[in-house]
Every structure is written in structure tokens, then in C-alpha cells.
C-alpha positions as CSV (number, residue, x, y, z in Angstrom):
1,M,0.0,0.0,0.0
2,A,1.7,3.2,-1.2
3,Y,1.8,6.2,1.0
4,P,-0.3,8.8,-0.8
5,C,0.8,12.1,0.8
6,Q,3.0,14.7,-1.0
7,L,6.7,14.8,-0.1
8,L,7.6,17.2,2.7
9,P,9.3,20.3,1.3
10,S,11.9,20.7,4.0
11,R,13.5,19.0,7.1
12,T,11.5,21.3,9.3
13,S,8.1,20.5,7.6
14,I,5.5,18.3,9.2
15,R,2.1,17.0,7.9
16,V,-1.0,18.0,9.9
17,L,-4.3,16.4,9.3
18,K,-8.0,17.4,9.0
19,L,-10.5,14.6,9.9
20,S,-14.1,14.3,8.6
21,Q,-16.7,11.6,8.1
22,E,-19.9,11.5,6.3
23,E,-22.6,9.3,7.8
24,S,-21.9,5.5,7.4
25,K,-18.8,6.2,5.3
26,C,-15.0,5.9,5.9
27,I,-13.1,8.5,7.8
28,T,-11.6,11.0,5.4
29,V,-8.3,12.5,6.2
30,R,-6.7,15.5,4.3
31,S,-3.0,16.3,4.9
32,S,-1.2,19.5,4.5
33,A,2.5,20.4,5.0
34,V,3.3,23.2,7.4
35,E,6.6,24.7,8.5
36,L,7.5,24.4,12.2
37,D,9.4,27.7,11.9
38,D,6.1,29.4,11.1
39,M,4.6,28.3,14.5
40,P,1.5,26.7,13.0
41,R,-1.5,25.9,15.1
42,Y,-2.1,22.1,15.6
43,S,-2.5,19.5,18.2
44,C,-1.0,16.0,18.6
45,L,-2.5,12.6,19.3
46,S,-0.7,10.3,21.8
47,Y,-1.9,6.7,21.7
48,T,-0.7,3.1,21.6
49,W,-0.2,1.3,18.2
50,D,-1.4,-2.0,19.7
51,G,-4.5,-2.6,21.7
52,P,-5.5,0.1,24.2
53,R,-5.9,-2.3,27.2
54,Y,-3.4,-4.8,28.5
55,C,-6.0,-7.5,27.8
56,D,-6.2,-6.6,24.1
57,T,-3.7,-9.1,22.9
58,D,-5.3,-10.7,19.9
59,D,-3.8,-10.1,16.4
60,S,-6.6,-7.8,15.3
61,W,-5.0,-4.9,17.1
62,T,-1.6,-5.3,15.3
63,K,-3.0,-5.4,11.7
64,S,-3.4,-2.3,9.6
65,D,-6.8,-3.3,8.2
66,Q,-9.0,-0.4,9.1
67,A,-9.9,1.5,5.9
68,I,-9.7,5.3,5.7
69,V,-9.4,7.7,2.8
70,L,-6.2,9.7,2.9
71,D,-5.7,12.5,0.4
72,D,-8.4,10.8,-1.9
73,T,-6.6,7.4,-1.7
74,N,-7.6,4.3,0.1
75,F,-5.3,3.8,3.1
76,C,-5.4,1.4,6.1
77,V,-4.5,2.1,9.8
78,R,-4.5,0.0,12.9
79,R,-7.6,-0.7,14.9
80,N,-6.8,1.5,18.0
81,L,-5.9,4.5,15.9
82,H,-9.2,4.1,14.0
83,L,-11.1,4.0,17.3
84,A,-9.3,7.1,18.4
85,M,-10.2,9.0,15.3
86,L,-13.8,8.0,15.5
87,H,-14.0,9.3,19.1
88,L,-12.2,12.6,18.1
89,L,-14.8,13.1,15.4
90,A,-17.6,12.3,17.9
91,I,-16.5,15.2,20.1
92,N,-16.0,17.4,17.1
93,E,-12.2,17.5,17.3
94,T,-11.3,17.4,13.6
95,G,-7.8,19.0,13.5
96,P,-5.4,20.2,12.4
97,I,-3.8,17.3,14.3
98,W,-0.5,15.5,14.0
99,I,-0.7,11.7,14.2
100,D,2.6,9.8,13.8
101,A,1.2,6.7,11.9
102,I,-0.3,8.9,9.2
103,S,1.7,12.1,9.3
104,I,5.0,10.2,8.8
105,N,5.6,7.9,5.8
106,Q,6.6,4.9,8.0
107,T,8.0,3.0,5.0
108,D,10.5,5.8,4.1
109,I,13.5,5.3,6.5
110,A,15.0,8.7,5.7
111,E,11.7,10.6,6.4
112,R,11.0,8.5,9.5
113,T,14.5,9.3,10.8
114,S,14.1,13.0,10.0
115,Q,10.6,13.3,11.6
116,V,11.5,11.4,14.8
117,S,14.6,13.6,15.2
118,Q,12.1,16.5,15.4
119,M,9.7,14.8,17.8
120,A,10.7,17.1,20.7
121,R,9.8,20.2,18.6
122,I,6.6,18.7,17.2
123,Y,5.2,17.9,20.7
124,S,6.5,21.0,22.5
125,Q,5.1,23.4,19.8
126,A,1.6,21.7,19.7
127,E,-1.2,23.7,21.3
128,A,-2.4,20.6,23.1
129,V,-1.7,16.8,23.2
130,T,-4.7,14.5,23.4
131,V,-4.0,11.1,25.0
132,W,-6.3,8.4,23.7
133,L,-6.6,5.8,26.4
134,G,-9.3,3.6,25.0
135,K,-13.1,3.0,25.1
136,E,-15.0,3.9,28.2
137,E,-15.7,1.0,30.6
138,A,-18.6,0.4,33.0
139,D,-16.7,1.8,35.9
140,T,-15.0,4.7,34.1
141,A,-17.3,7.4,35.5
142,L,-16.9,6.2,39.1
143,A,-13.1,5.9,38.7
144,I,-12.8,9.5,37.4
145,Q,-14.9,10.7,40.3
146,S,-13.0,8.7,42.8
147,M,-9.5,9.8,41.6
148,S,-10.5,13.5,41.4
149,K,-11.7,13.5,45.0
150,L,-8.2,13.3,46.4
151,A,-7.5,16.5,48.3
152,L,-4.1,17.4,47.0
153,D,-2.2,20.5,46.1
154,I,-0.2,19.7,42.9
155,G,1.8,22.9,43.2
156,E,3.1,21.8,46.6
157,L,4.0,18.4,45.2
158,I,6.1,20.0,42.5
159,D,7.8,22.3,45.0
160,H,8.7,19.3,47.2
161,N,9.1,16.7,44.5
162,S,11.6,14.6,46.4
163,D,9.1,14.2,49.2
164,F,6.0,13.8,47.1
165,Y,5.0,10.4,48.6
166,E,5.0,11.7,52.1
167,L,2.9,14.7,51.1
168,F,0.5,12.4,49.2
169,K,0.1,10.1,52.3
170,K,-1.0,13.1,54.4
171,S,-3.6,14.1,51.7
172,Y,-4.8,10.5,51.4
173,S,-5.4,10.2,55.1
174,N,-7.6,13.3,54.9
175,T,-9.7,11.8,52.0
176,H,-12.1,9.0,52.8
177,Y,-12.1,6.3,50.2
178,T,-14.4,3.3,50.2
179,D,-12.9,0.0,49.1
180,A,-15.0,0.2,45.9
181,E,-13.6,3.7,45.1
182,L,-10.1,2.6,45.7
183,V,-10.5,-0.5,43.6
184,V,-12.0,1.2,40.6
185,S,-9.4,4.0,40.7
186,I,-6.5,1.5,40.7
187,D,-8.2,-0.7,38.1
188,F,-8.6,2.3,35.8
189,M,-4.9,3.1,36.1
190,T,-3.8,-0.5,35.5
191,T,-6.1,-1.1,32.5
192,Y,-4.7,1.0,29.8
193,Q,-1.4,0.3,27.9
194,W,-0.6,3.9,27.3
195,F,1.1,4.1,30.7
196,S,3.5,1.3,29.7
197,R,4.9,2.7,26.4
198,V,8.2,4.4,26.1
199,W,7.0,7.0,23.5
200,T,4.3,8.2,25.8
201,V,6.9,9.4,28.4
202,Q,8.4,11.9,26.0
203,E,5.0,12.9,24.6
204,M,3.7,13.7,28.1
205,C,6.9,15.5,29.2
206,L,7.0,17.7,26.1
207,A,3.4,18.7,26.0
208,G,2.5,22.2,27.0
209,R,-1.1,21.2,27.6
210,I,-2.3,17.6,27.9
211,E,-5.7,16.0,28.3
212,F,-6.9,12.4,28.3
213,L,-9.7,10.9,26.3
214,C,-11.5,7.8,27.5
215,G,-14.4,7.0,25.1
216,K,-16.0,10.5,24.8
217,R,-15.0,11.5,28.4
218,K,-12.2,14.1,28.7
219,I,-10.0,13.8,31.8
220,D,-7.6,16.5,33.0
221,I,-4.0,15.7,33.8
222,E,-4.5,16.5,37.5
223,T,-7.0,13.7,37.9
224,I,-4.7,11.2,36.2
225,L,-1.9,12.3,38.4
226,K,-4.1,11.7,41.5
227,G,-5.1,8.3,40.2
228,S,-1.4,7.4,39.8
229,L,-0.8,8.4,43.4
230,V,-3.8,6.4,44.6
231,T,-2.2,3.2,43.2
232,F,0.4,3.5,45.9
233,M,-2.4,2.5,48.3
234,Y,-3.3,-0.8,46.5
235,S,-2.3,-2.8,49.6
236,L,-5.2,-1.3,51.5
237,S,-7.7,-2.5,48.9
238,S,-9.4,-5.8,48.3
239,A,-7.5,-6.0,45.0
240,R,-4.2,-6.4,46.8
241,A,-3.6,-10.1,46.0
242,R,-4.6,-9.6,42.3
243,L,-2.3,-6.6,41.8
244,H,0.7,-7.5,44.1
245,D,4.0,-7.0,42.3
246,T,2.5,-6.7,38.8
247,Q,4.2,-4.7,36.1
248,E,0.9,-2.9,35.3
249,L,0.9,-1.5,38.8
250,E,4.5,-0.3,38.5
251,W,3.8,1.5,35.3
252,A,0.8,3.2,36.8
253,R,2.8,4.3,39.8
254,S,5.7,5.6,37.8
255,F,3.4,8.1,36.0
256,A,3.3,10.3,39.1
257,A,7.0,10.3,39.6
258,N,7.8,10.9,36.0
259,L,5.3,13.8,35.6
260,L,6.2,15.5,38.9
261,G,9.9,15.1,38.1
262,E,9.3,16.8,34.7
263,L,7.2,19.6,36.1
264,A,9.8,20.2,38.9
265,G,12.6,20.2,36.3
266,R,10.8,22.9,34.3
267,K,10.1,25.0,37.3
268,F,13.7,24.8,38.7
269,D,15.4,24.7,35.3
270,S,17.1,21.3,35.9
271,S,19.3,19.9,33.3
272,R,18.2,16.7,31.4
273,P,20.3,13.5,31.5
274,S,22.1,12.0,28.6
275,I,20.4,9.8,26.1
276,G,21.9,6.6,27.6
277,V,20.9,7.5,31.2
278,T,17.3,8.4,30.1
279,A,17.0,5.1,28.2
280,Q,18.0,3.3,31.4
281,M,15.5,5.2,33.4
282,Y,12.6,4.0,31.2
283,R,14.1,0.6,30.4
284,S,10.9,-1.2,31.6
285,R,8.7,0.6,29.1
286,K,7.6,-1.1,26.0
287,A,8.2,-0.3,22.3
288,T,7.4,-2.2,19.1
289,D,10.7,-1.4,17.5
290,P,13.6,-2.1,19.9
291,R,15.5,1.0,18.7
292,D,12.6,3.1,20.0
293,K,13.6,2.2,23.5
294,V,16.3,4.8,22.9
295,F,14.9,7.0,20.1
296,G,11.7,7.3,22.0
297,V,13.4,9.3,24.8
298,A,15.7,11.4,22.6
299,G,13.5,14.5,22.9
300,I,13.9,14.6,26.7
301,S,17.6,13.8,26.7
302,V,21.0,15.6,26.1
303,L,22.5,14.3,22.9
304,K,26.0,15.7,23.3
305,N,28.9,14.4,25.4
306,K,32.2,15.9,26.3
307,F,34.1,12.7,25.4
308,L,32.5,12.3,22.0
309,S,33.1,14.4,18.8
310,K,29.6,13.9,17.4
311,P,26.2,14.1,19.1
312,F,23.8,11.1,19.3
313,E,21.9,10.8,16.1
314,I,18.5,9.2,15.4
315,D,18.9,6.9,12.4
316,Y,16.6,4.0,11.6
317,A,19.2,2.7,9.2
318,K,21.3,1.7,12.2
319,S,21.0,-1.8,13.8
320,V,19.6,-2.3,17.3
321,Q,23.1,-3.2,18.5
322,R,24.6,0.1,17.1
323,V,21.8,2.2,18.6
324,F,22.2,0.6,22.0
325,S,26.0,1.0,21.9
326,D,25.7,4.7,20.9
327,A,23.4,5.3,23.9
328,A,25.6,3.3,26.3
329,V,28.8,5.3,25.4
330,H,26.9,8.5,26.0
331,A,25.9,7.3,29.4
332,L,29.5,6.3,30.2
333,G,30.7,9.7,29.4
334,E,28.1,11.5,31.6
335,A,27.4,9.2,34.6
336,R,29.2,9.8,37.8
337,G,31.9,7.2,38.6
338,L,31.1,5.0,35.5
339,E,27.9,4.0,37.3
340,S,26.2,3.3,34.0
341,L,28.3,0.1,33.8
342,S,26.1,-1.2,36.7
343,D,23.1,-0.9,34.3
344,V,24.4,-3.7,32.1
345,G,23.3,-6.3,34.7
346,D,23.2,-10.0,34.1
347,R,23.9,-10.5,30.4
348,T,22.5,-14.1,30.5
349,T,19.0,-12.5,30.4
350,N,19.7,-10.5,27.2
351,A,17.2,-10.8,24.4
352,T,19.2,-8.7,21.9
353,P,22.0,-10.9,20.4
354,D,25.6,-9.8,19.8
355,L,25.6,-6.8,22.1
356,P,29.1,-5.7,23.3
357,S,29.7,-6.8,26.9
358,W,29.6,-3.2,28.3
359,V,26.2,-2.3,26.6
360,P,22.9,-2.8,28.4
361,D,20.0,-4.6,26.6
362,Y,17.4,-1.9,26.9
363,T,14.7,-4.3,25.8
364,R,15.0,-6.2,29.1
365,E,14.5,-5.0,32.7
366,L,17.7,-4.8,34.7
367,S,18.5,-8.0,36.5
368,P,19.3,-8.0,39.4
369,R,17.1,-5.0,39.9
370,R,19.1,-3.8,43.0
371,R,22.5,-2.4,41.9
372,I,25.5,-2.7,44.2
373,R,26.3,0.9,43.3
374,S,23.0,2.0,44.8
375,A,23.5,0.2,48.2
376,N,25.7,3.0,49.7
377,E,27.8,6.0,49.0
378,F,30.7,4.1,47.6
379,C,33.9,5.8,46.4
380,A,36.3,3.0,45.5
381,V,38.3,4.9,43.0
382,S,36.2,8.1,42.5
383,K,39.0,10.4,43.7
384,Y,40.4,10.1,40.2
385,Q,38.9,11.6,37.0
386,T,36.8,9.4,34.8
387,I,38.2,9.1,31.2
388,V,36.4,7.3,28.4
389,Y,38.1,6.7,25.0
390,T,36.0,5.9,22.0
391,T,37.2,4.1,18.9
392,P,36.2,4.0,15.2
393,E,34.6,0.6,16.0
394,P,31.3,1.4,18.0
395,S,31.3,-1.9,19.8
396,I,34.6,-1.1,21.5
397,V,35.3,1.3,24.4
398,V,38.6,2.0,26.1
399,L,38.9,2.8,29.8
400,L,41.7,3.3,32.3
401,G,41.9,0.5,34.8
402,C,44.1,-1.3,37.3
403,H,44.1,-5.1,37.6
404,F,43.6,-5.2,41.4
405,D,42.9,-8.9,42.1
406,T,41.8,-12.3,40.6
407,I,38.8,-14.4,41.7
408,T,39.9,-17.9,43.0
409,R,36.6,-19.3,44.4
410,V,32.9,-18.7,44.0
411,C,29.6,-20.0,45.5
412,D,26.0,-19.0,45.3
413,A,25.2,-15.9,47.5
414,F,21.4,-16.6,47.6
415,W,19.2,-19.6,47.9
416,G,15.6,-20.3,48.3
417,P,13.9,-22.3,51.1
418,E,13.9,-25.3,48.9
419,D,17.7,-25.5,48.8
420,P,19.0,-24.5,52.3
421,N,22.1,-26.7,52.0
422,K,23.8,-23.9,50.0
423,V,24.6,-22.2,53.2
424,L,27.3,-24.9,53.6
425,N,29.3,-23.6,50.6
426,L,29.1,-20.1,52.1
427,L,30.5,-21.3,55.4
428,R,33.3,-23.1,53.7
429,L,34.3,-20.1,51.6
430,V,34.2,-17.7,54.5
431,S,36.1,-20.0,56.8
432,D,39.1,-19.8,54.4
433,V,39.2,-16.0,54.5
434,Q,42.5,-14.7,55.7
435,T,42.0,-12.4,58.7
436,R,44.8,-10.2,57.6
437,I,42.4,-8.4,55.2
438,L,40.2,-7.3,58.2
439,S,40.5,-3.8,59.6
440,P,41.7,-3.7,63.2
441,D,38.2,-3.3,64.7
442,E,36.5,-5.8,62.4
443,T,35.7,-9.4,62.8
444,L,35.0,-12.2,60.2
445,S,31.4,-12.2,61.3
446,M,31.1,-8.5,60.6
447,L,32.7,-9.0,57.2
448,L,30.1,-11.6,56.2
449,E,27.3,-9.5,57.6
450,R,28.3,-6.5,55.6
451,T,29.2,-8.4,52.4
452,L,25.9,-10.2,52.0
453,V,24.0,-6.9,51.9
454,A,26.7,-5.0,50.1
455,D,27.0,-2.8,53.2
456,T,23.6,-1.4,52.6
457,G,23.1,1.9,54.4
458,E,26.4,1.6,56.4
459,N,29.6,3.5,56.1
460,P,32.1,2.6,58.7
461,E,33.8,6.0,58.5
462,R,30.5,7.9,59.1
463,N,28.6,5.5,61.2
464,P,30.7,3.0,63.2
465,A,27.7,1.7,65.2
466,N,26.3,-1.4,63.6
467,D,22.7,-1.9,64.6
468,R,22.2,-4.6,61.9
469,S,23.9,-7.3,63.8
470,S,20.9,-8.9,65.5
471,G,19.1,-9.3,62.2
472,F,22.2,-10.9,60.7
473,Q,22.7,-13.2,63.7
474,R,19.1,-14.5,63.5
475,W,19.3,-14.8,59.7
476,L,22.6,-16.9,60.0
477,F,21.1,-19.2,62.6
478,S,17.9,-19.7,60.8
479,Q,19.7,-20.5,57.5
480,V,22.1,-23.1,59.1
481,C,19.3,-24.6,61.3
482,S,17.0,-24.9,58.3
483,A,19.6,-26.8,56.5
484,V,20.2,-29.1,59.5
485,L,16.4,-29.7,59.8
486,G,16.3,-30.7,56.1
487,Q,19.2,-33.2,56.5
488,D,18.5,-34.6,60.0
489,H,15.3,-33.5,61.7
490,G,16.4,-34.9,65.1
491,A,19.7,-33.0,64.9
492,G,17.8,-29.9,64.0
493,T,15.4,-30.0,66.9
494,A,18.3,-30.8,69.3
495,F,20.2,-27.8,67.9
496,I,17.2,-25.5,68.5
497,R,16.7,-26.9,72.1
498,D,20.4,-26.6,73.1
499,P,22.4,-24.7,70.4
500,E,25.7,-24.6,72.2
501,S,26.0,-28.3,73.1
502,N,24.8,-29.5,69.7
503,L,26.5,-27.0,67.4
504,E,29.3,-29.4,66.1
505,S,26.9,-32.3,65.5
506,A,24.5,-30.0,63.7
507,L,27.3,-28.7,61.4
508,R,28.5,-32.3,60.7
509,S,25.0,-33.3,59.7
510,I,25.2,-30.8,56.7
511,G,28.8,-31.8,55.9
512,F,30.7,-29.0,57.5
513,T,33.7,-30.6,59.2
514,G,36.1,-27.6,59.3
515,Y,36.7,-25.1,62.0
516,L,34.0,-22.4,62.4
517,E,35.8,-19.2,63.3
518,D,35.1,-17.9,66.8
519,T,33.1,-14.7,65.8
520,L,31.0,-16.7,63.3
521,R,30.3,-19.2,66.0
522,E,29.4,-16.5,68.5
523,S,27.0,-14.8,65.9
524,L,25.4,-18.2,65.2
525,L,24.7,-18.9,68.9
526,K,23.4,-15.3,69.5
527,G,21.0,-15.8,66.7
528,A,19.8,-19.1,68.2
529,R,18.6,-17.2,71.3
530,L,16.2,-15.3,69.0
531,C,14.7,-18.5,67.4
532,E,13.0,-20.5,70.1
533,S,11.0,-22.9,68.0
534,E,11.2,-24.9,64.7
535,E,8.4,-22.7,63.3
536,A,10.3,-19.6,64.1
537,V,13.4,-21.0,62.4
538,K,11.5,-21.9,59.2
539,L,9.8,-18.5,59.0
540,A,13.0,-16.6,59.5
541,A,14.8,-18.8,57.0
542,R,12.4,-18.1,54.1
543,G,11.6,-14.5,54.8
544,R,8.2,-12.9,54.5
545,Q,5.7,-14.7,52.3
546,P,2.1,-13.8,51.6
547,M,0.6,-17.1,52.8
548,V,2.3,-16.9,56.2
549,E,2.2,-13.1,56.7
550,Q,-0.1,-13.1,59.8
551,V,1.9,-15.7,61.7
552,Y,5.2,-14.3,60.4
553,A,4.7,-11.1,62.4
554,S,4.8,-13.1,65.6
555,F,8.2,-14.5,64.9
556,M,10.2,-12.0,62.8
557,D,11.6,-8.9,64.3
558,T,12.2,-5.8,62.2
559,Q,16.0,-6.2,62.1
560,T,15.8,-9.8,60.7
561,Y,13.1,-8.8,58.3
562,E,15.1,-6.0,56.9
563,Y,18.3,-8.0,56.8
564,Y,16.6,-10.8,54.9
565,N,15.1,-8.4,52.4
566,D,18.4,-6.7,51.8
567,W,20.1,-10.1,51.4
568,Q,17.5,-11.2,48.9
569,A,17.7,-7.9,46.9
570,L,21.5,-7.8,46.8
571,C,22.4,-11.5,46.5
572,Q,19.7,-13.0,44.3
573,H,21.3,-13.7,40.9
574,R,24.8,-13.0,42.4
575,K,27.8,-15.1,43.5
576,L,30.0,-14.7,46.6
577,F,33.7,-14.9,45.7
578,L,37.1,-15.1,47.3
579,T,40.1,-13.5,45.6
580,Q,43.8,-14.3,45.3
581,R,44.7,-11.6,47.8
582,G,42.1,-12.8,50.3
583,Y,39.2,-10.4,49.7
584,V,35.6,-11.4,49.8
585,G,33.0,-9.9,47.5
586,L,29.8,-10.1,45.5
587,G,29.6,-10.3,41.7
588,L,26.9,-11.2,39.2
589,S,25.9,-14.8,38.7
590,R,28.2,-15.1,35.6
591,V,31.5,-14.5,37.6
592,Q,33.8,-17.5,37.6
593,V,37.3,-18.5,38.8
594,E,40.1,-16.5,37.1
595,D,37.9,-13.5,36.4
596,R,39.7,-10.3,37.2
597,I,38.8,-7.5,39.6
598,Y,39.6,-4.1,38.1
599,L,39.5,-0.7,39.6
600,L,38.5,1.7,36.9
601,Q,39.8,5.3,37.1
602,G,36.9,7.4,38.6
603,G,34.8,4.3,39.4
604,I,32.6,4.3,42.5
605,V,32.6,0.5,42.7
606,P,35.0,-2.2,41.5
607,H,34.2,-4.1,38.3
608,V,34.7,-7.7,37.1
609,F,36.3,-8.5,33.7
610,R,37.1,-11.7,31.9
611,H,40.2,-12.2,29.8
612,Q,40.0,-14.6,26.8
613,P,43.2,-16.5,26.1
614,K,43.1,-15.6,22.4
615,D,43.1,-11.9,23.2
616,G,45.8,-9.5,24.2
617,E,46.5,-8.9,27.9
618,D,44.5,-5.7,28.1
619,V,41.6,-6.9,25.9
620,L,38.7,-7.8,28.1
621,D,35.0,-8.7,28.3
622,F,32.9,-6.9,31.0
623,E,31.3,-9.2,33.6
624,G,29.5,-6.6,35.8
625,E,29.8,-4.5,38.9
626,A,31.2,-5.9,42.2
627,Y,31.3,-5.4,45.9
628,V,34.7,-6.1,47.3
629,H,34.8,-5.8,51.1
630,G,37.6,-3.6,52.3
631,I,38.1,-1.4,49.2
632,M,34.7,0.2,48.7
633,Y,35.5,3.5,50.4
634,G,38.8,4.3,48.7
635,E,41.0,2.1,50.9
636,A,42.9,0.8,47.9
637,T,43.8,4.3,46.7
638,K,45.3,5.1,50.1
639,S,47.4,2.0,50.6
640,D,48.1,0.6,47.1
641,D,50.2,2.1,44.4
642,L,47.6,1.9,41.7
643,Q,48.9,1.8,38.1
644,F,46.2,2.6,35.6
645,R,46.5,1.6,32.0
646,K,44.3,1.5,29.0
647,I,42.0,-1.6,28.7
648,T,40.0,-2.4,25.6
649,V,36.5,-3.7,26.4
650,Y,34.5,-5.5,23.8
């Protein structure tokens, strides 16, 4: 099907559309070219190319089979766009309007590239942006009424953007919601796919004025913002179990944070992040074309970088791999302490093939979701200036690094309740740690306690008090005792009844025959005093789970609950390792023996690299961020003579 519209006369031209429909006939669309430099009057339509609701998954939503007449020529569009145009006509909004699927010749790569490059200007110059959510549902009216009743001062939220959730909670407590009102509000916000798409973030952020259309009902932006905030209270509703930990809920929640951040940025003239950083921020959003995971946020990003001679360019002739590499190198050049390397995550989950090892797969959510670099205010090598070298080959980046150590042993850092015996490997590894790496006031038990949560929230130089110990001690006892119960129930119950007398026999029952260092032994026995029954041990060992939540509260103290959650968040999909120099640390699940620990100049955390025998000495693959206990706060820069050299990363 040929595109019938006239060629655009210049790079700054766009096509705006006039809609009409005679009774029982096809929608008629007439296009005309206008110059953006002339500040023409028009609006924009924001919508999803696929079905409007998450449940609209059948093929009929992805086919261009809805007939219209475009410039006197038969033309077909997708079903959701056709619905949107019908409803615009029903409320007498006939244009001029800009609609991407019609205003851009989608089969012409050069025009598509040129028009998408101007998307920021197109949306920011529009008089208004109309968001088509989808058809009205039975509860839509009640949902709009319920969302709008929230007593909230949007201006105050913008002024205190960093504390918006606390302000919202105060407003929510002053607004009485019935369960029915809460449920319909949350269901409304978790029904429509518009909140999940990457393009819609940019369209929302760039719009001078925005309104939402659901069926024939117009909804103002303030009501949608309130609805997004109300979703934070889903746990108080009868829909809790149905919505718990769903992606639809996360997308609905993120709308408030994204919008308030944008409005606060406008008010206080905040600078925008680079294209790679923005792509990471919205990595969970969806796009039909993988390249749009990056191109779709170009209009709200900085496209220049001090390390690069050329700005980032939108070009649909480039491969997905090239687009992602271009975005990643921009992020490396901007991000503090090379922190964007932490966004690569576990490459075994990548869906995009042949990506360089240092480039995130923006089509997949980050795994693990909790970054080590986010656990604390680390400054491993950040006293030095970050330098990034680019090469003619976009898949290669050159950094300055020092080979600090080599991994000699690894074991799983996390395990589920179905496999408690993995605690044995952890005990064996830690028992071989050389105490010479410990600081004068530190014990082996403290090292393990801090390493398993990547020192979350603790900085020994700022906060020497360690109030996390009781949680760790109970966690340690519950994990060991759970393993013992699984191997020999009698030995386990005896261990619970008299931990000190039965410690050695309990450890032998799970295969630990070595020497348990004194401070680990002491922590284990202290934890035993907090677990007085088999039920308490099992609950503490597996952490909080919905089916045992009521009884869980009777056995789990706050410190153990928090320690378990931090351990799960930091250690799931990670390995514990021991190094040649005796250091203990955490790396991604891919790390293996002979991988190298590098300190990159300017890096806030250490990083793991792998050398392939066929490559030169300083040619490496990136294997992820790391926590290495004892060097996270710049200790290596004080005591070691660090020699930085160029390393080539593929």
C-alpha cells in the first residue's frame, strides 16, 4: 500500500491532518504540509499502536486493516488509531492534528529518521496533546470521580518533588475512600497500555497542555496524576492479591514520579540527563521497534557528550546493536563514577544478540534490579577523574583500569527455602578468608554480615555503630538450622533446644567438618537465642511470604526482616567470591574463577572483567559491577600504588 501524501518540502516541515466523516462512510483525512518555523496551530495525538488495554492481545490490534481515505486514496490504519479518530470526530475535534502513523511515511526510512529527530519540537510546539486511552468501561465514570476527590495541592507536590510520597500520604489520610472507590481507581490506572509505552513518556513531558480521552470523556492531567498516586495504596484495597508485584501497577505508579519530576525540572530549570541515562530510566517501558527504547526518549535527553566528537543521532538505518552501543557510550561519558556500567546487569538475560559486553540490553529489565552501586555512598576509585576513550569501532570502548585482584573461588550468594544446604558452601568459603584483610576493629562475622548486603546503608567512616547485627545473627542461625532440619530433623530440633551443646553435631549433619571461626560461632549462637521454635526458624529462613504473613509477624523482628530483604535484593542472581589476595565480594551470577577485579579510574565500585586466552593482555569482556569488602570506600587508593593503563572492552 503506497503512501499517498506529498513529499515534505523541507526538514522542518510536518504534515498536519484534518478529519471528517460522512454518515456511514469511511473516515476522510486530508493532509497539508506546514513549517514548524512558522509556528503553525495544531494538536498532537498520543496513543498506543497496539490494543489500548493490557487484555487486548489478539492479532486484530496489530493489523493495519481499518480503511480510511487519505488524500483521496484508500489507506489502512490499525484498529486502535481508527477507534481514536472515531471518538475525536464524535466530540468534534477534527484538527489540524499531527498523528505519527499517518503524518509520517513509515516506509521511508529517511523521512522517518528526520521526523523522529524533530519529535521534541513537534510535541512541544503543539497547542495541546490529546491522549487516547481507549473506550469507556462500565466503571470509568466512578473511577474518574474517585480519583479526582483526592485533596491534593499539585503545586506543593512540585515544590517538594523529592518528598512527594510523604505529602501524598498526608492528603490521602484526609480523604475518605471506600474499598469500591479505591479498587475502581486502581483498576482504571492499571487497565490502559498507554502508561507502559516508552514513547508516551516523551509525549507527556514535552506537551504544553495535555488532556486524556477515554471514550468520549475528557479527563484532565491532575485527575490522572491523582489516580497514579492512589495506586500506591493498592495494599489497602481488596484488589491487593490480584495486583501485588504486577508490572501494570509499577507503570501506573511511575506516571506520578515521571510527571512530577518533569514539572519540577521545568520550574527549577534542571538539566536533562544524557540519552543513555534516560534510556536506562525508562528501560521497563515497551516499544514495538527495539530501537525506539532509545529513540523514544531522545526528545527529553541531552544528545551531546564531552568525550564524543559527534552528538547522538537518530537513524533508523542503524542496527539495534549500534543504537544501544551509541546510547551506552553517551551514558558512560556522563554518569558519575562510571555508574552506568552497573546498568548492564546479568547478560544471560539479554534478548538482543551480539551486544558488546559493556552495553545494556534496553529491551530487558535490569537483573538483578538492585544495583550494588546504589547500596551505599561508595567511592572505590572516585577520587580520580573518569576518562572514556572511543574508537572507530562502535562496539569497543577503552577505559583506564588497574588489575587489582583475581577471583579464586565462587559460590551462590542466595538460595531459596527449597535449597537451604547452599549455606554450607558459604560457610566453607568464608572459613578460608585470611583475617589479615580485616581492619583492626573488624571481625570475620562483621565482614560476612556486611558483604551479604553490600554494606547497605552503612559507612564505617561515618557510622561506626552497627545496629544490623541482631538481624544478621538470627538470619545466620535460621539458614544453618533450616539446612540441618532438612538433613536430619532430630539433629535440627536438638540444635534448637540446646544450640551450644549441639553445634558441632549440627554442622557435621550438613557436611561442615572444618573449623568455624570464633566470631561466626558467636553470631550463630546469639541468633539461636532469637529463634526458640522450629516454626520460628523456618519462617526466619524463608523470609516474609504472603501465605504466612499473619503468623510471620509473631516471629520475625524488624531487624531480621530488613536483613533478609536486603540479602535477597542484593544476593539474588549474584555469587559470593574469594580472591587471590584474600578479599571477599559479590559479583553477578556469571562470575567465575580467574575473572579479574579491576579498579577503573573514577569508578565508584570495582568491576569484574574476563580475559579470553586468544586476546591481548588488556583486551577484556565486562562481567559486571562488584562489591569487594575492604576497598569500597577508597582504601585501595590510600594503601596501594595503583597503576592505571588502557583496557580495551568488547
